[in-house]
Every structure is written in structure tokens, then in C-alpha cells.
N, C-alpha and C positions, 0 to 999 in steps of 0.2 A: 877229340874226335866225338865222344860220347855226347858231351854238352852241345856240340854244334849240331849233331844229328837230332837231339831233342828240340832244339830251337827251330830246325827246319820242319819238324813234324807240326809245330804250331803255325809256322808261316804257310805250310801247306793247307792246313785246316782253314786258316784265315783266308787264303787267296782262292780257295775253291768256294767258300761261302760268298765272298765278294764278288768273284768272277760270275757266280750263278746269278746273283742279283744284278750285275751289270749287264749280263746277257738278256735278262727278262726286260730290262729297261730299254736296251737297243734293239731287241727282237733278232738276235743273230742266230738263233736256233742251233747253237753250237752244241756237239756232244763229245768233244774231245777232251780228255782230262788235262792234257798239258796247256792247251789253249784256255780253258777255263782258268787254270792257275795264272797264266799270263794276263788274263783280263782282270784277275784279283789284283796282281802287282800293279797294273795300271791303275785300278780304282784306288788302291792305297796311295799311290803317287799323287793322284789328284787330290785326295783328301789331306794327305800330309802337307802338300804344297799350299793349299788353302789355309790349313791350321797355322802354318809357319809365318803367314802374313801377320797374324795376330799374337802369336806366342810360341813357346819352345815345344819341340816334339819329344815329349817326356812322358812321364807317367800319367799325366792328365790325357794325353792323346791316346795311350794304350787303354786307359779306362773307357774312353769313348769307342775305341775300336773293339774292345771286348763286349760292350754292350750292342754294338752293331752286329758283331758276330752272332750273338744270341738271338737277336730279332731276325736276322736273315735265315738262321738255321730253322727257326720256328716257322717262319713265312714260306721257305722254299725246301722244306724237309724232303719232300718226295723227289724233286728233280736233283737235289744234292746227293741223296743216296743213290740214285740212278747213275750218276756220274761215277761214283766209287765202284758200284757193281759192274758197270760197263768196263771200267779200267781193269778191274780184277780179272774179268772174263778175257779181255785182250791179253792180259799177261799169261794166263793159262794156255792161250792159243798160240803163243810164241813157239818157234822151234827150239828144241832142247838147246842147241848151241847158243841161240840169241839169249835164252833165259840165263845161262851161265855168264854170258857177257853183261847182261843187265844186273846181275848180282855183283860182279866184280867192279864195274865202272863206278856205282855209287861209293863203294868202300874206298876206291882210289881218290875219288873227288874229295871226299870228307877228310881223307888223310892229308891230301895236299893243303886243303883249307886250314887244317890244324897245325901246320908247319909255319916257319918264318915267312912273314910277307916278303915277296920278291919285287913287286912293281915299285919302280922308284918314285913315281908320282904319289904313292901312298905316303911317302915321307915328306913331300913338298906341300900337298894340299888336301888329299883324301881324308886323313884322320882329322886335321883341324876343321875342315869344312863340316864334317859330320858332327864334330863336337860343338861348333857354333850352333848348328841346327838343333841339337839336343838341349843346349843350354838358353838359347835365345830366340830360335827361329830365324827368319831373314833379318839381317842387321844392316842398317843403312850405311852406305859407304864402306862396307866391309873390304872391299876391293883396294881401298886406300892402305890397308894394312899390309896386304900381300896380294900382288897382282893376280896370282892364280885362282884367288877366290872368286874372281869374276867368272871363272869357268864352271861355277856351281852346277852340277848336272842333275837332271831329274833322277838319275840313278843314285846318287848320293842322298837325295831327299828320301827315296824309297829305303835306302840303307839305314838312314837315320830313324826311320820308322821301325825297322827290324833288328836294331843292334842292342835293344833292351839295356840301355846304359843305367838304368835306375836299379837293375838287377845284377848285372856282370859286365866288366869292362872289356872283355876279350872277344865279343861277338862283332864280325867284321867281313862276313863270308856270303853276302847275298849273290855275289857273282858265281860262286860255287853252286848255289842252288839253282841259278839260272842255267848254268852248264848241265847240271843234272836234268833239267826239264828238257833241254835240247837234245841230250843223248837219248832220252826216253822217246821223244817224238821221232827221232831218227831211226830208232830200232823198230818202232811200231811200223814206220813206212817201209823199212827194208824187208820186215816180215811180210807186209802186204805185196811188195814187189814179187816176192816168191810165187804169189798166187796170180797177179795180173800182168806181170812183165812190163809194166809201165816205167819207162826210163827216168821219169821224173821222181818217182818214188825211190829209185836206185841212187839218183844224184843225192838226194836229201838223206837217204839211209846211210851213206858212206860218211856223213859228218864226223863220227867218232874216230876217223882215221886221223884227225887233226887234233886229237886230245893232247898229244904231246906238246903241241903249241899252245893250246887253250890253257893247259895246267899252269903256266907261267904267269897267268893273270889272275887266278881265282883265289889266292890267299890274301887278296886285298879287293875292295869294291871297284874294280876297274870298269868304267863304262863301255870299254871296248868289247867285253864278253857279251852283254846283252845286244850290242850292235851286231856282233857276228851271229849270234843264235837267232835273234828276231829276224835279220836279214834272210837266213836261210829258210825260216818258216814262211816268211813272206814271198819269197822267190817260189816256194812250193805252191802256195795258193794263187799266186799270180799265173803261174804256168798252167795250173790245174783248172782255173776258172776263166782263162782269158776269153775262150770262145762261147762260154755259156755263163756269163756273170749274172748273179742274182743281187738283189739289194742286200740280202744277208752276207754274201761273200764280199761285196763291195765294202760294206761297213766293217766286216772283220779285218780287211786289208787296211782300210783307213786308220783303224785303231792301232794296228801294228806300226804303221807309218808315223802316226802321231806320237807314239811312244818313242820310237827311234828319234825323231826330231827333237823331242823334249829331253832325251838322254844326251844327244850329241849333235851339234850343228853342222858338223862335217858330213852328215847324212842328208843335207839339203836336196840333192838331186832326187831323192825318193819322193819328193813332193809332186814330181812329174808323173808318177804312176797313177794316182786317182785322177789326174787331168786326162790321161791317155784313155783310161777305162770310162770316164764320163763322156768323152767326146765320142767314143765307139759305141757307147750304149745309152746315149742321151735320152731317148724316148722311154726307156726302162726306169732309169735312175733318177731323172730330174724331177718327177712328180713326188718322190720319196726322199728329198734331199734335207728335210727339215732337221731331223735328228743328227745326221753327220755334220751339218753345217753348224749347228749349236754346239756339238762336241768340238768341232775344230775351233770355233770362236773361244770357246772356254779355255782350251789349251793355249791359244795364242795369248789370251788375256792373262793367264797364269805365268807364261813366259815373259811377258813385258812387265808384269808387276814385280816378279822376282827380280828381273834385271833392274828395274827402276829403283828398288830398295837396295839391292846389293851393290850395284854399279852406278847408279844415278843416271842411267840412260837406258833406252829401250833394248839396245843391241850391244854386246861387247865381243870383240873390240871393234868399234865403228864410229865414224864421225857422222853418220846418216842421222837425220832428225835431231841435230844439235840443239834445236830450239826447245826440246823437251828435257834437256840436261838440267840437274838440280844443283844445289849449292854444295852437295858433296860428292858431285861427279869426279871421276878420275881426270886429272889434267891431260890436255891433249898431248903434251910432250911426253908424258909417261905412257899414255896409250899408244903413241906412234912408236916408242922404244920397245913396247910389248909386241906389237904387230911385227915389227922388223925382226925381233928375236925369233919368233916362231917361223917367219918366212925364210931367214937365213939358216935356221937349224935344219930344215928339210935338205939343204944342199951341203951343209957342213962347211960353210964359208962365213966370213965376216962381211960387214957392210962394204968395206973398201973392195974386196974381192968381188961381191955381188954386182956393185955398180960398174965395175971395170968388165964384167963377163957379158957377152952376147947371149941370146936365146939358146943357140946351138951349144955354145960353151957351157952353159948351165946344164944343159940336158946331158952333155957327155960327162960333166962333173957328177951329176946325179945317178946316171946309170953306171958309172964306174966306181961307186962307193965300195968299200970293202965289206966283207962279211955279210951279216944278215941284211942289212940295208941294200947293198948292191944286189944281193941275190934276189930279194923279193921285187925290186925295181926292175931287174931283168926279166923276171917271170911275168910281170905285169905288161911289159912292152911286148914280150914273146906272145902272150895270150891275145893281145889286141891285134897282132898280125895273123895268127893261125886260127883264132876262133871263127872267123867268117867262113874259112873252108870247112871246118867241122860242122857249123851250123848248116851250110848249103848242102854238104855231103850227106849228113846223117839225120838231122831233124830241121828242115827248112820251115820253121814256124815264126809267125810274126811276134809271138810273145818273147821268143829268144832273141830275136833280132832287136826288140825294144830293150831288153835286159843288156844286151851288148852295147847298143849306142848310149845308153845311160852310164855304163861302165867307162866308155872312152870320155864322155862328158865329165864324169866324176874325176878321172885322172887329169884331165886339162884344167879343171878349176883348181885341183889341189896343186898342180904344178905352179899356178900363178900365185898361190897363198902359202901352203906348207906342205910339200909333196912327201909326207912320211908314209912309209908303206902301210902302217897300221891304220891309216884313213881310208884305204881302199882295199885292204886285204880280204873283206868279205866278198867282193867280186872276184878277186884272184882265186880263193878257195873254191867258190862256186863253179866257175869256168874250169878250173884245173880238173874237178870231178867230172864236169860235162865232157871234156875231152877225153878223160880216162874211160868213162863209161861208154863213149862212143866206139871204143876199141875192145874193152873188156867188160862183158856183162854176163859171163858164164857164172852160174850160181856156184859151181864146184870151185871156182877161183875167188869169188867175192866173199863167201863165208870164211875161209882160212885167212884172207887178207884182213878182215876185221878182227878176227882172233889174235893174229900176229901183231896187229898195231898196238896191243895192250903191252907188249913186252918192252918197247923202248919207254913207254910211259911209266911202267913199274921200275925200269932201271934208273930213270932219271928221277923218280920220286924217292927211291931208296939209297941211291949211290951218289957220292959227291962228283960233279962234273965240273970241269974248268971251262967256263963260257968265254974264256979270253980269245978262243979260236973263232967265236961266232959273233960276239957282241962288240960294237964300237965304243961302249961306255964302261969305263973302269969301275964305276960304282955298281955295276950289274954283274960282277964277276961271280959272286957267291950265290950259286942257286940254292934254293931252299929245299932241304930234304926232311923227310919225316923222321921223328925221333919217338922212341917209346914213351917218354915222359908226357907226350902230347896225346896219349890214348884217351884220357878222360878229359883233361884241361887243354884247350888249344893255346898255341903260343900267343904272346902279347901282340897288340895290333901294330907294332913297330919293330923293325930289325935292329934299331939303334939302342945302344945302352948309355947313351951320354946323360949327364946331369944338365940342369938348367940354372941359369944365373939371371938375376933380375937387373934391369936397366931403366933409367929414367930419361925420356926425351920430351922436354916440354912438360905437357900435362899428361903424357902417356907413359905408364909403368908397364913394361912388358917383360916376357920371359925369352931368353935366347939359349939355344943349345951350346954348351961349353965346347964341344967337339962336333964337327959336322963334316959330312962327305961332299957336299956340294953347295953352290951359292943359294939355291931356293929352298933348301931343306929346312923343315921346322920339327919334325918328329911328333911326339905325343906330349908336348909340354902344356902346362896349364894355360888357359886363356887370360890375356892374348899372348900368343906365341909367334915370334918371328925371328929370323936370323939377323943378328945385329949388323953383320957386314952388308946385308941388303939395305937396311935403313941408312947406313953410312954412305953407301954408294949413291943412292938417290939424293941425299942431302949434299954430297960433294958435287956431282955433276949436274944436278937439275935444281938444286936449292929448294927441295921439297920434302916435307916430313909429314907423317900421319899424326893427327891429334884427335883426341876424343871430343865428341860434339858436347857432351855434358860431363858430369862426374860419374855417370852410370854407363857400363859397357853396352847395355842393351839399346842405348840411344846411338850407338855407332861412331863413325870416324869421318873426318874430312881431310883433305890435303892442304897443308899450310905452306904458302910460299914464303921463303925466307928472304930478307933484304941481302943484298950482295955483301954488305959489311958485317952481317951477323955471324 
């Protein structure tokens, strides 16, 4: 706990400095402490992504970052200090109950981060992706070693910049830092709601009610957490500024959207928001589009370069623009296999079942799934049905209708690709709170509700819970609880205790876990690390194996097609 807290102090210091510098470049005129830190995270992600094109994100990058910190602190000393002073003043003005909540939540978050990592994707590709970034930066054809490396998120690039691997190997908690920022922002808005009675502030202010859900993602660098948090913050600014958009608010919302898109491509529908705002405010925004357009082009360029290096194509997984594919691109047959797997996974069916089912049968299968999957699927459909009534009855605003229709579009697109509830739950959570606050807005009810929401979070954090009643995945049964031995030193980055053995496949020498929980898992083995049964599977069914492009790992991998008789 203590080591994580110390690392977060440095991260906060860095992001406030860089966020202030970014604000001055873009002319955002922001004075919110949390937003400044998010702008700093965005800036670090851009810098780290650029750095990774040429080399590893390691001590060299941190030396550069430290120098940049000093320069920015000297250059913008006054506005940086004003940000801190303004934040401290806001904390002092919080109601007493909210102050207590804001003391308890950070302690609970850092305790959860110090516990055993719970997110299953941490074992399949989070750890290894970040390790590759720390040791080599972007590696050509890395996707050929493990399919999931093609999903390399901007959040993992940010985490690779803040896990300080050259100092300590167990920092892996940027999602917890992000959740802390989200809770601070929400409590600030809840405190303001007590003064202005604006329902938008109340909706965002109740975000901490979902901490019990968020906590299961923060002991690993899950991209889902920043998607949920940044979505809520974006929704707030979109609703707050819809009728009176300024170029500053437009640019801030654009930054949040670009960050979301770079973190996770399942947020693609968010790209519609700046288009809507631009069309509605064309005369105001159009003459001042140079900076937002340049920033958007920069993020698009970084996204394409990252994918061209790691995957050998501009988009993964996609057959679009195949003409740009490289010699180390993932073979189409493997890419099709991957795409089918994520599509079938959302329905919990195999290919034969999927092909035999009609659209209506797939929908029934999807909404009838047991446990958490089926629950959130049902809630999503229910919200689509009832939200129009609540909007019309209580807050008949164009901005809310825009959010609603994009939620519907998001669910439709996911239904055609991979309808996993975690890919649209940001809308579920927001509109659940919208419906709740349409009925319940009394301050005497709201405040105890926020306080009581801490109880189940504390129970789950400190007491063992059998998730077999809620989860469909047997390898997610053991929820992570805080233990006293992690008060100073956090638990290691993996929940696995397996050893690793070396194998040789052509010119590739790799490490494979001796014991594994599932097909895609790698754990925290030395580079290159991949589960042997994966490589055996692709060799057996597709006659394809990964091979090193040269004798040096930094030069990457390509997919070698084996002759049928080999």
C-alpha cells in the first residue's frame, strides 16, 4: 500500500505539471484539478507512444520525463501552484460527510491495488504487453507471438511509463489511480449539487455507488476502468456545455474522446460526439479547428504506427487496407480465427452453433446468459426500453437524447461483433443513475446512500467471497482480498505461482508456464513468454508458427507457414 501511494504522489506531480503544460498549448483554460491530471496522463501517453517507436520505455524515458517535469514546473510555476491551492480550497469546502468519504475511498482503493490481481486478462496479455514496452518499445510483428498483443492499449502504454520497472517490479496500478481521480471528481460534483440542485451534477456525483464493481478491475491495468471514468466525465461536460459550447469546452471534450479511442477501440461511437457538436456550432468552432485537427491527426498517426509495427497492418483485427500489410503481418487465417473467437465469446457459443442460429435466436441466447453476463445484458435492454420515458418525463433535453441514441448504436454494433457487457457498461451505469436520480434526488437520501455504498466495498475487500454464484468463468472464482503483508509492499503483478520452462520452436526459444489456468495465459514469465499449447494448436490446425525475424528479440517476429509434410 505504502509503496503504491508513494508512486501515485509522483504520478500526480508529473501529471499536474504536464497537464498544465498541455492546457497552455491547447488553450483549454481548465482549472479543475482532476481534469489537469487526466490531461497529464494523456500527455504522457502521447510522449510514451512516440518514444516506443524508437526504443524502450525505461530509465531513459523517465530521465527525459523528469527533465520535462522540472522545465514545466519552472515555466508554469504560478498556474501549477494555483491548481493545488484551488483543489485544497475545494476540499475544505466539502461537507463533513463527504470529507470522510473522500478519506476512506483512497485508502480502500490503494488497499485493493495492493492485493492479488483479479482481472483475468492481466495473465493473458497485460503483464507481457507492458514488459515488452519496458524492454523494447513497439516490436515488429509481436502479434505473431500472441494474438492478444495486437490489442495493445494506450492505457498499457501509459502504465508502462508509470510502473517504474527499473526500480521495482510490482507497480501495476494505474487503473487504481484513475479510479481515485474519478471518485474525487464525482464527490466534487456531488458537493456542488447540494448548492445548485443541477441533476447533471447529481448523476456524476453518484459514481462512487459503483465502486464495488470497479474495484474488481483496479489491481491490474485494465483499460476498462479509464473507459468508465473518462466516459462519465465526458458525459458531464457534454450535458453541461451542449447548449453553450465554447472552443475550450469543445477541445476538452475532444481530448477525452481521443484518449478513450486510443485506450479502447470499442468506444468508436464516441467519435460521433464531436461531429454532433461541430454541426450544431459550426460557425463558432470551424474557424478555430487547427489545434483540435492537428491533435486528432497526431493520435490517428500514433495509432496507425503502433498497429503497423505491432500487427503489421493499420487496424487489428481487420482486412481493411490489406494493401498496407507488411511481411510480418498476422496471416488472414489467424486473424479470422481471432475475430470469430471474440464474436462467439459474447454469445457463449461455438462456430457451429453461431452459424446455425438466427438473429432472434442469438438475441435470446445473449439475453438469457446466466449470472453477471445475463444480468447486465437484461439491464441494458431494459434501459433502452425505459430511458426514453424518463428522458421525456423528467429532462426532455436534446443532449440526453443524443447520449441515448449513441447508447443504442453502441449496443447494436457490439451485437454484430462482440456483445460483452463490459463494452457498453459505461452507458448502463450512466443511464441507471439517470433513471435513479429522476426519482430520488432528496439530499437526505442521497448522502446516506453514498456512505452506505462503502459497506459492501469494504466487505468484498477484506472478506473472501465465492464468485461462483455470479461469474461464468471458473478461473475468476477467487476474488482478491487485502492482506496485512501488503501494507507496505504490494502483491506481485500476477496471481499465478507457476514456474516456467524453456522450449525451442525453429529459431524461437521461448518460456512457457508449467501449469496454467487457461489457453491464453502467459503470466509473468521472462521474454518471450507464451503458452506452449497455443503454439501447438496453431501449428496443428493452421500449420503456422512464430519465428524471430533476426537473432535479436527487438527485431520482432513473423508467421512462418509450414509445408503440410513438415
